[in-house]
N, C-alpha and C positions, 0 to 999 in steps of 0.2 A: 504494500500500500504506500502511496505517496502523499505527503503533506507539504504543500508549498515547495514542491520539487525535491524534498529531502526523503530518503528511504526510511520508512517506519517499520522496524523489525519487531516481531513478536517478543514480548517480555519473556526472558528465560524462566521457565518454571522449575528448573533444577537448582537455582541458587539457594543458598541457605539463608534463613531469616536473619536479618541484621547485617548481612554483608552488602557492600555497595554494589549497585547494578551499573557497571561501567558503560554498557551499551546505552541504557536509558539516559544517563548523565550526558553522554556524547550527543545523543539526539536532542536533548533539551538545550544544550549549548548551541547547536546548529540552528534550532528553531528560533531561539532568542536573537541570534545573529541575523537571521533572515528578517525577523520582525522589525528590528531596529533599522535594517537596511531599507525596508519599505517605508518606514516612517520618515527617514531622511530623504528618500526619493520624493515623497509627497511634499515635503517642505520645500525642496528645490523647485518643484513644479509650481507651487503656490507663489514662490518669489519670482519665478521667471515669467508667469502669466502677466502681471501688471507691467513688468519691464517690457514685455513684447508690445503691450497696448500703448506704452509711452513712445514707441517708435513711430506712431502715426500722428500726423502726416509726416512723411519722410521726403517729400518732393513737392513740386508745384501742384496746386489744386486748380483744376479748370472748371469754370461754371459756363455751361453752354446755354445760350439764349437763342431759341429757334426763331427769332425775329430780327429785323434790322435794328441798328442803334437808335436810341430814342424811344419814348414810350414808357409806360409804367413798368413793364416786365424788365426792360433793360436797366431802368433806374434802380429797381429793387436789387437786381443782381450786382450792380456796381456799389451800392451801399453795403451789401453783404461782403463783397470782395475786399473793399477798402478796410473794413474793420476786422475781417477774419484773418487776414495776413498778419496783422499786428498781434492777434491773440495766439495764433498757432506757430508763428515763427517761420512760416513758409510763404513763398509768393502765391498769390491767388489771382488768376487772370480770367477775364470774361471773353468768351468767344461767341460772336454772333454768327449763327448758321441758319439764315432764313430760307424759306421755301417749303413747298409741299404742305401748306397748312400745318406747319410745325413738324412734319414727318421727317424732314432732313436732319434737323437738330436732334430729334429723338433717336433716330437710327444711328447717328454719330455717337450718342451716349451709349447705346446698346452694343456698339462695336468696341467700346473701351474696356480696359481691364476692370473687373469689379473689385477694386481695392480701395474705394473711397476717395480717390484722387480726381475722379471725373464726375461731375454732377450736372444736372440741368434744372433750370427754373421754368416751370410750366404753369399756364393758366388751366382752368378747369376744362376748357373746350377740348384740347387734344387728349385729355385723360378720361373724361366721362361722356363726351358727346360724339366726337368724330367717329368712334367705333360703331355707332348706330347709323351713321350716314354714308359710310364708304368702307371699302375693304382696305384694311391696314396691314402693314408688314410687321406689326407688333401687337401684343396683347397688353393693354395698359394695366390690367388687373394682376398680371403675373410677371411681366417683364420690367415693370417699374417699381422700385423700392422707395416708398415715401420716407423722407427724413423728417420734414416738418412743414407745416403751413408757414409761409413767410409773412404774408399780409392778407388781409381781406380787402376786396376791391368792390365797395358797395355799388349796386346798380341803382341808378336814379331815374325816375320817370319825370321828364321835363317837357315844357311846352314853350313855344315862342311867346314872348311877352305881349305881342299884339294879336295873338290867335283867339283871345277871348276864353281861354281855358285856364282857370286859376285854381281849380279844385277837382276832386274825383267826380263830384256831382256834375260839374261843367263838362267833363270828359264824357260821361255817360250820355248826357243830353245831346252833345255835339255828334257823337257816334250814332245815335238813334235818329237824328234829324237829317243827316246826309252822309254819304260815304266819307270816311276819315282815313287818312294815311299816316304812317309813322315811320321814322327812320331807325335803321339798325346798322350795326357795324358790318354784318355780313349775314347771309342766309345760313341758318343753322348755328349761329353764334349764341352765346349765353343770353345776350340781350333779346334776340329773336325768341328764344324759348320762354324767357320771362314774360315777354309780351303775349305769347300764346296762352300761358297760364293766367295772366291778368284778364285777358278777354273772356276766358271761360268763367272766371270768378265774377266778373261784372255783367256777364250776359250780353256782350256786345261783339261786333265784328269790325275789324279794321284791316287795312291793306298795308303789308310790309313793303318798305322801300329800302333795299339793301345798298350799302355803300362799301367802299374798300377801306374799312377800318373805322374806329370810333371817332377819330379826329375829323374826317370829312363829313361824317354823319352829324357831328356836333355843329359844324359850320353850316350845314343845311338847315338845321333848326334855328340857329341864330339869325340867318338871313331871311327866314320865312319861307324857304323853298318847300319845307315840310312842316306841318304845324306842331308835331310833337315826336318824342322818341324815348328810347331807353338806352342809357349809357353807363359805363363805369365812371366813377367820380372824377378820375384824372382827366378824362376827355371833355367833360361838360363843365367842370369847375370854373374855368376862366370865363365862360359865357354867362354862368350864373352870377359870378362876381361882377361882371361888366353890365349886368342888367338886361341883356338881350333875351335871356331865357329865365323862365320861372320854374323852380323845382317843386313838383307836386308831392313827391314822397320818395323815401328810400325803401328798397325791397328788403333790406336786412331786418332781422328781428329787433335790433336796437338802433338808436340814432347814430349817425356818423360822428366820430370824434372830430373830424375836420370841419364838419358843418352841423353842429348840434341844433341849430335853429330849424332845420328841415325835419318835418315829422316822418315817422315811418309810414309805409302804406297802410299798415294796420291802424295807426292813429288817424290817418287821413280818410278812412272810410272803407277799407278793404280788410275786415277784421281777421279773416282766416289766411291772409297772404304773408308769406315769408320766404325769401330766397337769399342764400349767401353765395357770393362769388369770391374766388380766392386765387392766390398764386402760391405755389409750393415747390420745395426742393426735392429732387429725386436722384437716386443712384441706380445703376443697372442691377438687374437680378444677379444674385450671388454675392453681393457686397456683404462682408461680415457684420453681424449684429453689433459687435463692440465698436466698430468704426461708425456705424449709423448712430449709435448712442453718443459718441464723442461729437459728431457733427451737430446732432440735435441740441446738445448742451451749449455748443458754441453759438449757434444761431439764436437760441433763447437769450444768451447774454447780450448779443448785438441788439436784439429787439428791445431790451431794457435800457439801452444807452440813449440819453437825452438827445444827443446830436443826431443819431440815426432816426429817432422818432420824429424830430423836427423836420428833417428832409422828407421823410415818407409822408407824414401827415400833410405837409404843404402841397403834396401832389395828390391828396385824396386817398392815400394808401394807409391802412391801419395795421400796425404790427400785431400779429396774432399767432405766435408760435404755439404748437401743441406737440403731443407725443407722436411717434410713428404709428402706434396702434390707433390713436384717435384720428389721425389723418387717414388711415386705412378705412376706418368706419365711415368717414365723410365721403370718401371716394366711392365706396360701395353703395352708399345711399343715393348719391347723386347719379351714379351710373344707372341704377334701377329707375329712379324718378324720370330722368331724361329719356331713357329708353322707352318707357311706357308712354310718355307724351309723344315722342317721335312716331311711334307705332300708331297711336290713336289719331294723329293729325296727318299721317302720310307724308311728313316733311322730308324733303330731299335736299342735299347740298347743291350749291351752284355748280 
């Protein structure tokens, strides 16, 4: 019989009572030696594990932005990069890889080594919506590892200041009186889906007018080309501040930190309505959990920095870090919600 690799021989039944059992003593000495050797090995492993974790990051960190420079996603990435390199002691660079409705940037992320040194910052559209509208070369639920939500990006319902729509009641009356159009960043975008939900809640029908991004759509509202629309805060904030546009309500469950005077849509007269839009950081599938944990903690520290908060809030972006598991739950809930809506409406991408 073997015990921990040592031969266990039967106790000699012929030795005289009171005489030392040499073989048993030999075995016990070997057993104790093996036991202490294992204890020492476990101690070395315990010491080495945190030492290994401390080697991350060991080289430049890349943050892929799947859109051109400028805009809220690029701004968020650069705020994170600037502060992250100071806290981790490694260079952090932002790489813009636009195209393919974010697919080019995501595919670049998925081709990278899953070692925590290559990340991507993504909005909710390529993660929870696009998969329901087109065939993708990636599965957002399995190929993308959420690190944290970086910011929330509130969706605002806004109208041209001269359109005669200053409240939800005005909007319902106008939509029932004659055909009413609204601007969106793109067909199948978050703003488009939020508008579809809002129409169902209010019992009205409007015609979507898609533009090539939130900024052109916001200009269309400010000029009166289209009477109203739904936008992320960063796109419409300058027009609201300038008085060309009236904000009717925020889709988020709570008021915006950057514009606390604007009511939520719940407060404005749509009691059951709430939608959150976000930007989050992701790593490729296979990235070790301990490295995700390190990155999550670093982003949370950045979100608490007054200077970072000042820059983001000025652009209508609200720091909102969470845990990887919490972010995963949000993604799965949004994926289900938007999938059901897209199927019900028969919506297709442009």
